[in-house]
C-alpha positions as CSV (number, residue, x, y, z in Angstrom):
1,X,0.0,0.0,0.0
2,X,1.4,3.3,-1.1
3,X,1.4,6.4,1.2
4,X,-1.2,7.9,-1.2
5,X,-3.5,4.9,-0.8
6,X,-3.2,5.0,2.9
7,X,-4.0,8.7,2.9
8,X,-7.1,8.1,0.8
9,X,-8.3,5.4,3.2
10,X,-7.8,7.6,6.2
11,X,-9.6,10.4,4.4
12,X,-12.6,8.2,3.8
13,X,-12.6,7.0,7.4
14,X,-12.4,10.6,8.6
15,X,-15.3,11.5,6.3
16,X,-17.6,8.8,7.7
17,X,-16.5,9.6,11.2
18,X,-16.9,13.4,11.1
19,X,-19.3,14.4,8.3
20,X,-22.6,15.8,9.7
21,X,-21.6,14.4,13.0
22,X,-20.6,11.1,11.5
23,X,-22.6,8.8,9.2
24,X,-22.7,6.3,12.1
25,X,-24.1,8.9,14.4
26,X,-26.6,9.8,11.7
27,X,-27.7,6.2,11.4
28,X,-27.9,5.9,15.2
29,X,-29.9,9.1,15.4
30,X,-32.4,7.7,12.9
31,X,-32.8,4.6,14.9
32,X,-33.3,6.5,18.1
33,X,-35.8,8.7,16.4
34,X,-37.8,5.7,15.2
35,X,-37.9,4.5,18.8
36,X,-39.0,8.0,19.9
37,X,-35.8,8.4,21.8
38,X,-34.0,11.4,20.2
39,X,-33.4,13.7,23.2
40,X,-34.3,17.3,22.7
41,X,-32.2,18.6,25.6
42,X,-29.7,17.5,28.2
43,X,-32.6,18.3,30.6
44,X,-35.3,15.7,29.8
45,X,-37.6,17.4,32.3
46,X,-37.9,20.8,30.7
47,X,-41.6,21.8,30.7
48,X,-43.4,20.7,27.5
49,X,-46.7,21.7,25.9
50,X,-49.5,19.0,25.7
51,X,-52.0,18.5,22.9
52,X,-54.4,21.1,24.2
53,X,-54.8,23.6,27.0
54,X,-54.8,21.6,30.3
55,X,-57.1,22.0,33.2
56,X,-54.6,20.4,35.6
57,X,-50.9,21.0,35.9
58,X,-50.1,18.5,38.7
59,X,-51.4,15.2,40.0
60,X,-51.5,13.8,43.5
61,X,-52.4,10.2,43.4
62,X,-53.4,8.8,46.9
63,X,-53.0,5.1,46.1
64,X,-54.7,3.0,48.7
65,X,-53.1,-0.4,48.0
66,X,-55.0,-3.5,48.8
67,X,-58.5,-2.6,47.8
68,X,-60.6,-0.4,50.2
69,X,-64.1,-1.8,50.7
70,X,-66.4,0.4,48.7
71,X,-69.4,-1.2,50.5
72,X,-68.2,0.0,53.8
73,X,-67.0,3.4,52.7
74,X,-68.6,4.8,49.6
75,X,-71.5,2.7,48.2
76,X,-74.2,2.0,50.8
77,X,-76.1,-1.2,50.4
78,X,-78.8,-1.7,53.1
79,X,-80.3,-4.6,51.1
80,X,-77.3,-6.7,52.2
81,X,-79.0,-7.0,55.6
82,X,-81.7,-9.2,54.0
83,X,-79.1,-11.5,52.6
84,X,-76.7,-11.5,55.6
85,X,-75.4,-15.0,56.3
86,X,-76.9,-16.4,53.1
87,X,-75.3,-17.3,49.8
88,X,-76.1,-15.3,46.7
89,X,-78.0,-17.0,43.8
90,X,-75.7,-19.1,41.5
91,X,-76.9,-17.0,38.5
92,X,-75.0,-14.0,40.0
93,X,-71.8,-15.7,40.9
94,X,-71.3,-18.4,38.2
95,X,-68.8,-16.3,36.2
96,X,-67.1,-14.5,39.1
97,X,-63.4,-14.9,39.5
98,X,-62.5,-14.9,43.2
99,X,-59.1,-15.0,44.9
100,X,-59.8,-16.9,48.1
101,X,-63.5,-17.6,48.7
102,X,-66.0,-19.7,46.9
103,X,-69.1,-18.4,45.0
104,X,-71.2,-20.0,47.7
105,X,-69.8,-17.8,50.4
106,X,-72.4,-16.1,52.6
107,X,-73.2,-12.4,52.3
108,X,-71.7,-10.0,54.9
109,X,-73.9,-7.0,55.7
110,X,-72.3,-3.6,56.2
111,X,-72.6,-2.3,59.8
112,X,-71.6,1.2,58.8
113,X,-73.9,4.2,59.1
114,X,-74.1,6.4,55.9
115,X,-75.1,10.0,55.8
116,X,-75.5,12.6,53.1
117,X,-73.0,15.5,53.0
118,X,-72.8,18.9,51.4
119,X,-75.2,20.5,49.0
120,X,-74.6,17.6,46.7
121,X,-76.0,15.1,49.3
122,X,-73.4,12.4,48.5
123,X,-73.5,9.5,50.9
124,X,-70.4,8.6,52.8
125,X,-69.6,6.1,55.7
126,X,-69.2,7.2,59.3
127,X,-65.6,5.9,59.0
128,X,-64.6,8.8,56.7
129,X,-66.3,12.0,58.1
130,X,-63.4,14.3,57.1
131,X,-63.4,13.1,53.4
132,X,-67.2,13.3,53.5
133,X,-66.9,17.0,54.5
134,X,-65.3,17.6,51.0
135,X,-68.3,16.1,49.2
136,X,-69.0,19.1,47.0
137,X,-65.4,19.0,45.7
138,X,-65.4,15.3,45.1
139,X,-66.4,13.3,42.0
140,X,-67.2,9.8,43.4
141,X,-67.1,7.0,40.8
142,X,-69.1,4.0,42.1
143,X,-68.8,2.0,38.9
144,X,-65.1,1.3,38.5
145,X,-64.0,-2.1,37.2
146,X,-60.8,-3.9,36.5
147,X,-59.6,-6.9,34.6
148,X,-57.3,-8.1,37.4
149,X,-58.5,-9.8,40.6
150,X,-55.1,-10.2,42.3
151,X,-53.0,-7.4,43.8
152,X,-49.9,-7.1,41.7
153,X,-51.6,-7.5,38.3
154,X,-54.3,-5.1,39.5
155,X,-51.7,-2.5,40.5
156,X,-49.8,-2.9,37.3
157,X,-53.0,-2.4,35.3
158,X,-53.9,0.7,37.3
159,X,-50.5,2.3,37.1
160,X,-49.3,1.1,33.6
161,X,-52.4,0.1,31.6
162,X,-51.2,-3.5,31.4
163,X,-50.8,-6.5,33.7
164,X,-47.4,-7.2,32.1
165,X,-44.1,-6.0,33.5
166,X,-42.0,-3.4,31.8
167,X,-44.4,-0.6,30.9
168,X,-44.0,3.0,32.1
169,X,-46.2,4.0,35.0
170,X,-48.7,6.8,35.1
171,X,-46.3,9.2,36.8
172,X,-43.6,8.4,34.3
173,X,-46.0,9.0,31.4
174,X,-47.1,12.3,32.8
175,X,-43.5,13.6,33.4
176,X,-42.5,12.4,30.0
177,X,-45.3,14.3,28.4
178,X,-45.2,17.5,30.5
179,X,-41.7,17.6,32.0
180,X,-41.6,19.4,35.3
181,X,-41.8,23.0,36.5
182,X,-39.4,22.2,39.4
183,X,-35.7,22.7,38.8
184,X,-34.6,21.6,42.3
185,X,-36.9,18.5,42.9
186,X,-37.7,15.5,40.8
187,X,-40.7,15.6,38.5
188,X,-42.2,12.4,39.9
189,X,-42.0,11.8,43.6
190,X,-43.1,8.8,45.6
191,X,-44.2,8.9,49.3
192,X,-45.1,5.8,51.2
193,X,-46.7,4.8,54.5
194,X,-48.1,1.6,56.0
195,X,-47.0,-1.9,55.3
196,X,-45.7,-1.5,51.7
197,X,-47.4,-2.3,48.4
198,X,-47.6,-5.6,46.6
199,X,-46.3,-4.0,43.4
200,X,-43.4,-2.2,45.0
201,X,-41.2,-0.3,42.6
202,X,-43.3,-1.4,39.6
203,X,-45.9,1.2,40.7
204,X,-43.4,4.0,39.8
205,X,-41.1,2.5,37.2
206,X,-40.2,4.3,34.0
207,X,-40.4,1.1,32.0
208,X,-38.9,1.6,28.6
209,X,-38.9,5.4,29.0
210,X,-35.7,7.1,30.1
211,X,-34.9,6.5,33.8
212,X,-35.3,10.2,34.3
213,X,-39.0,9.7,34.4
214,X,-39.2,7.0,37.1
215,X,-40.4,8.0,40.6
216,X,-37.9,9.2,43.2
217,X,-38.7,7.8,46.6
218,X,-38.7,10.5,49.4
219,X,-38.5,9.7,53.1
220,X,-40.6,11.9,55.4
221,X,-37.9,12.2,58.1
222,X,-34.2,12.0,58.4
223,X,-32.3,12.1,55.1
224,X,-35.0,12.7,52.4
225,X,-33.2,10.6,49.8
226,X,-30.7,8.0,50.8
227,X,-27.0,8.8,49.9
228,X,-28.0,12.3,48.7
229,X,-25.7,14.1,51.2
230,X,-22.0,14.4,50.5
231,X,-19.7,12.1,52.5
232,X,-17.7,13.7,55.3
233,X,-14.8,15.8,54.1
234,X,-16.4,16.5,50.6
235,X,-17.3,20.2,50.3
236,X,-19.8,21.7,48.0
237,X,-17.0,23.2,45.9
238,X,-15.3,19.9,45.6
239,X,-18.6,18.2,44.6
240,X,-19.3,21.0,42.0
241,X,-15.9,20.6,40.4
242,X,-16.3,16.8,40.3
243,X,-19.7,17.1,38.6
244,X,-18.4,19.6,36.1
245,X,-15.7,17.2,35.0
246,X,-18.1,14.3,34.8
247,X,-20.6,16.4,32.9
248,X,-18.0,17.3,30.4
249,X,-17.2,13.7,29.6
250,X,-20.9,12.8,29.5
251,X,-21.7,15.6,27.1
252,X,-19.0,14.5,24.8
253,X,-20.4,11.0,24.8
254,X,-24.0,12.3,24.4
255,X,-23.0,14.4,21.4
256,X,-21.6,11.4,19.6
257,X,-24.4,8.9,20.4
258,X,-27.6,10.8,21.2
259,X,-28.2,8.2,23.9
260,X,-31.0,9.5,26.1
261,X,-29.7,7.6,29.1
262,X,-26.6,9.8,29.0
263,X,-28.8,12.8,29.0
264,X,-30.7,11.3,31.9
265,X,-27.4,10.7,33.8
266,X,-26.3,14.3,33.3
267,X,-29.7,15.5,34.5
268,X,-29.8,13.2,37.6
269,X,-26.3,14.3,38.7
270,X,-27.2,18.0,38.4
271,X,-30.6,17.5,40.1
272,X,-29.0,15.6,43.0
273,X,-26.6,18.5,43.5
274,X,-29.5,21.0,43.7
275,X,-31.6,18.7,45.9
276,X,-28.9,18.7,48.5
277,X,-30.3,22.1,49.5
278,X,-33.9,21.9,48.3
279,X,-34.8,18.5,49.9
280,X,-34.1,19.4,53.5
281,X,-36.0,22.7,53.0
282,X,-38.9,20.7,51.7
283,X,-39.1,18.7,55.0
284,X,-38.8,21.8,57.2
285,X,-42.4,22.5,58.4
286,X,-41.3,25.3,60.8
287,X,-42.9,28.0,58.6
288,X,-46.2,26.1,58.4
289,X,-48.8,27.6,60.7
290,X,-49.9,25.7,63.8
291,X,-53.5,25.6,62.4
292,X,-52.2,23.9,59.2
293,X,-50.3,21.3,61.1
294,X,-53.3,20.6,63.3
295,X,-55.6,20.4,60.2
296,X,-53.5,17.7,58.7
297,X,-52.8,15.9,62.0
298,X,-49.0,16.1,61.7
299,X,-48.3,16.2,65.4
300,X,-50.5,13.4,66.6
301,X,-51.1,9.7,66.2
302,X,-52.3,7.8,64.3
303,X,-52.4,10.4,61.6
304,X,-48.8,11.6,61.8
305,X,-47.2,9.4,59.0
306,X,-49.9,10.0,56.4
307,X,-50.5,13.6,57.4
308,X,-46.8,14.3,56.9
309,X,-46.9,12.8,53.4
310,X,-50.1,14.8,52.6
311,X,-48.5,18.1,53.7
312,X,-45.3,17.2,51.7
313,X,-47.5,16.5,48.6
314,X,-48.9,20.0,48.9
315,X,-45.5,21.6,49.4
316,X,-44.2,19.6,46.4
317,X,-46.9,20.8,43.9
318,X,-46.3,24.3,45.2
319,X,-42.7,23.8,44.1
320,X,-43.6,22.5,40.7
321,X,-43.4,18.7,41.2
322,X,-45.5,17.3,38.4
323,X,-46.7,13.9,39.9
324,X,-46.8,12.8,43.5
325,X,-47.7,9.2,44.2
326,X,-48.7,8.5,47.8
327,X,-48.8,4.8,48.5
328,X,-50.5,3.7,51.7
329,X,-50.8,0.0,52.5
330,X,-52.5,-2.2,53.2
331,X,-56.3,-2.2,52.8
332,X,-56.3,-5.9,52.0
333,X,-58.9,-6.8,54.7
334,X,-59.6,-10.5,54.2
335,X,-60.1,-10.7,58.0
336,X,-61.3,-8.5,60.8
337,X,-62.5,-5.9,58.3
338,X,-64.3,-3.7,60.8
339,X,-61.2,-3.4,62.9
340,X,-58.6,-3.1,60.1
341,X,-60.7,-0.8,58.0
342,X,-61.2,1.6,60.9
343,X,-57.5,1.7,61.5
344,X,-56.6,2.8,58.0
345,X,-59.5,5.3,57.9
346,X,-58.3,6.8,61.2
347,X,-54.8,7.2,59.7
348,X,-55.8,8.6,56.3
349,X,-59.2,10.3,56.5
350,X,-58.3,13.6,58.2
351,X,-55.0,14.1,56.3
352,X,-56.7,13.4,52.9
353,X,-59.4,15.9,53.5
354,X,-57.0,18.4,54.8
355,X,-55.0,18.2,51.6
356,X,-58.1,19.0,49.5
357,X,-59.0,21.9,51.8
358,X,-55.5,23.2,51.9
359,X,-55.0,23.1,48.2
360,X,-58.4,24.8,47.8
361,X,-57.7,27.7,50.2
362,X,-54.3,28.3,48.5
363,X,-55.9,28.4,45.0
364,X,-54.1,25.2,44.0
365,X,-57.0,22.7,43.7
366,X,-58.2,24.0,40.4
367,X,-54.8,23.1,38.8
368,X,-54.1,20.0,40.9
369,X,-55.8,16.7,40.1
370,X,-56.3,14.6,43.3
371,X,-57.0,10.9,42.8
372,X,-58.0,8.5,45.6
373,X,-58.4,4.7,45.3
374,X,-57.0,1.2,45.1
375,X,-56.6,-1.5,42.5
376,X,-60.0,-3.0,43.1
377,X,-62.7,-3.3,45.9
378,X,-64.1,-5.9,48.2
379,X,-66.8,-8.6,47.8
380,X,-70.3,-8.4,49.4
381,X,-69.6,-11.9,50.6
382,X,-67.7,-12.8,53.7
383,X,-64.3,-14.4,54.0
384,X,-63.8,-16.3,57.2
385,X,-60.3,-17.7,58.0
386,X,-61.0,-18.4,61.7
387,X,-64.5,-19.7,62.1
388,X,-64.0,-19.9,65.9
389,X,-63.6,-16.1,66.0
390,X,-66.9,-14.2,65.6
391,X,-65.2,-11.0,64.6
392,X,-62.8,-12.6,62.1
393,X,-64.9,-11.9,58.9
394,X,-63.4,-10.0,56.1
395,X,-64.0,-9.5,52.3
396,X,-62.3,-10.9,49.3
397,X,-61.0,-9.1,46.2
398,X,-63.8,-7.6,44.0
399,X,-62.7,-6.1,40.7
400,X,-66.1,-6.0,38.9
401,X,-67.6,-3.1,40.8
402,X,-65.8,-0.7,43.2
403,X,-65.3,3.0,44.0
404,X,-62.7,5.6,43.5
405,X,-62.8,9.4,43.7
406,X,-61.2,12.5,42.2
407,X,-61.2,16.2,43.0
408,X,-59.8,19.4,41.5
409,X,-58.0,19.8,38.2
410,X,-61.1,20.3,36.1
411,X,-63.1,17.5,37.7
412,X,-66.8,18.2,38.5
413,X,-67.2,18.2,42.2
414,X,-70.3,17.1,44.0
415,X,-70.9,14.4,41.4
416,X,-71.6,10.7,41.6
417,X,-70.7,8.6,38.5
418,X,-72.2,5.2,38.0
419,X,-74.4,2.8,40.0
420,X,-74.1,-0.7,41.3
421,X,-77.0,-3.2,42.0
422,X,-78.7,-3.5,45.3
423,X,-76.0,-5.8,46.7
424,X,-73.0,-3.9,45.3
425,X,-72.2,-6.9,43.2
426,X,-72.4,-5.7,39.6
427,X,-72.4,-2.3,37.8
428,X,-75.8,-1.4,36.4
429,X,-75.0,2.2,35.1
430,X,-72.0,4.0,33.6
431,X,-69.3,1.4,33.8
432,X,-65.8,3.0,34.1
433,X,-62.9,0.8,33.3
434,X,-59.3,1.5,34.6
435,X,-58.4,2.6,31.0
436,X,-61.3,5.1,31.1
437,X,-60.0,6.5,34.3
438,X,-56.5,6.8,32.8
439,X,-57.9,8.5,29.7
440,X,-59.8,11.0,31.8
441,X,-56.7,11.9,33.9
442,X,-54.7,12.5,30.8
443,X,-57.5,14.6,29.3
444,X,-57.3,16.9,32.3
445,X,-53.6,17.3,31.7
446,X,-54.1,18.3,28.1
447,X,-53.5,15.0,26.3
448,X,-55.6,13.1,23.8
449,X,-54.8,9.6,25.2
450,X,-54.9,7.9,21.8
451,X,-52.3,10.3,20.4
452,X,-50.1,10.3,23.5
453,X,-47.7,7.5,22.5
454,X,-44.1,6.3,22.6
455,X,-42.6,4.1,20.0
456,X,-40.8,1.1,21.4
457,X,-39.7,-2.1,19.6
458,X,-41.6,-1.2,16.5
459,X,-44.9,-0.4,18.3
460,X,-46.6,2.7,19.5
461,X,-47.4,2.2,23.2
462,X,-49.7,4.3,25.3
463,X,-50.9,4.4,29.0
464,X,-54.4,3.3,28.0
465,X,-53.0,0.4,25.9
466,X,-55.6,-0.1,23.1
467,X,-58.7,0.9,25.0
468,X,-60.1,3.7,27.1
469,X,-62.7,6.5,26.7
470,X,-62.7,9.9,28.5
471,X,-65.6,9.9,31.1
472,X,-67.2,13.2,30.0
473,X,-69.6,13.2,33.0
474,X,-66.7,13.8,35.3
475,X,-65.4,16.9,33.5
476,X,-66.2,20.5,34.3
477,X,-67.8,22.2,31.3
478,X,-68.3,18.9,29.4
């Protein structure tokens, strides 16, 4: 090979490597674009514009893992008294999928007292008087149904639109679509209380979206995020210099590959640096009024843990956090339902109502969508695991008819959607599937759910999978 031939080869190599950023880079960029992955900025959480003007800017999802009993809280069924201790007709239960009990299980009447609240006159149980006091701000859906009758699949369906692993969760979709208005806190934050959810991290995973969009778990006391603080001896100046050096290397790599995970890495390092100051300030309630702390129940038991999370949720949306997932577990009352249900209501009722009232008095409820509910409800029939214990009765999973509610963010308050039969067994009016709920949430955030997609592995995916209709009766002005 002559020197001239070698020079020509090197010139060609140089051309393919450098022209228009490199032919290889161009090809990679084309593939990334086909996957919907071409990053627009090294900050993936820059605020974005949805399909149309949104009614809500933020979401607080109060996820009550385990399946709260709609019969004992939201959907009064006095007719159950006539059937108490008797099995339902086989014609009603022949196609029912049950987790633990048999279709021949006896009916369990509800001992709760229901009253009408507010100008709307919506009926609520005596276990949740504080939530009931917000009746005119609440849209209660008594006709929810799901395809899943076990916890983890049910939670996956509610949060991702599918019972399969690997899909992005609702919070990830929302932050992907809207970005975040907070520069010093994550766009999607997770708060937890109680025993822990069956779905765990799959309830706030980013799936095949960039890891930027997954939920960041905050602790309500101590160090807000584990390993966020600098080690002893590392000053802020040293940390800044280190991050600048790492950022420079990452930006070079990002420029040559377009890999969105590198952009996510750059963003996460910078955000972590800013959170070292912002996160402790977020947890400092010293500037909250005594009346506010008392309203939430922050300084007393048993409300303290959930009250702290509710107050944190309000402070987060004030600071521009896009999606707050509050997971409280567990409402899985297969036994001792009267005792266990009251315990969870005593923990969550006052703080949940305080959150709605606090958002409203601060002018934030109109732009914050609040969602309350679990992955399914509970059966009208009893489950008895200890026959020798008269108070042992509970309720099994019931995905075919249960209740959830929403407030704020363009949702019509003082409204009841749907109706179940006299025994709370089946829906008889205005069925609302999980995908319908998801479509409605996205609508309030400015998205047409059928157009809100992400291309992955040759297919356009969306939160509502291939189904879902916006529930117009729930919307203000619809």
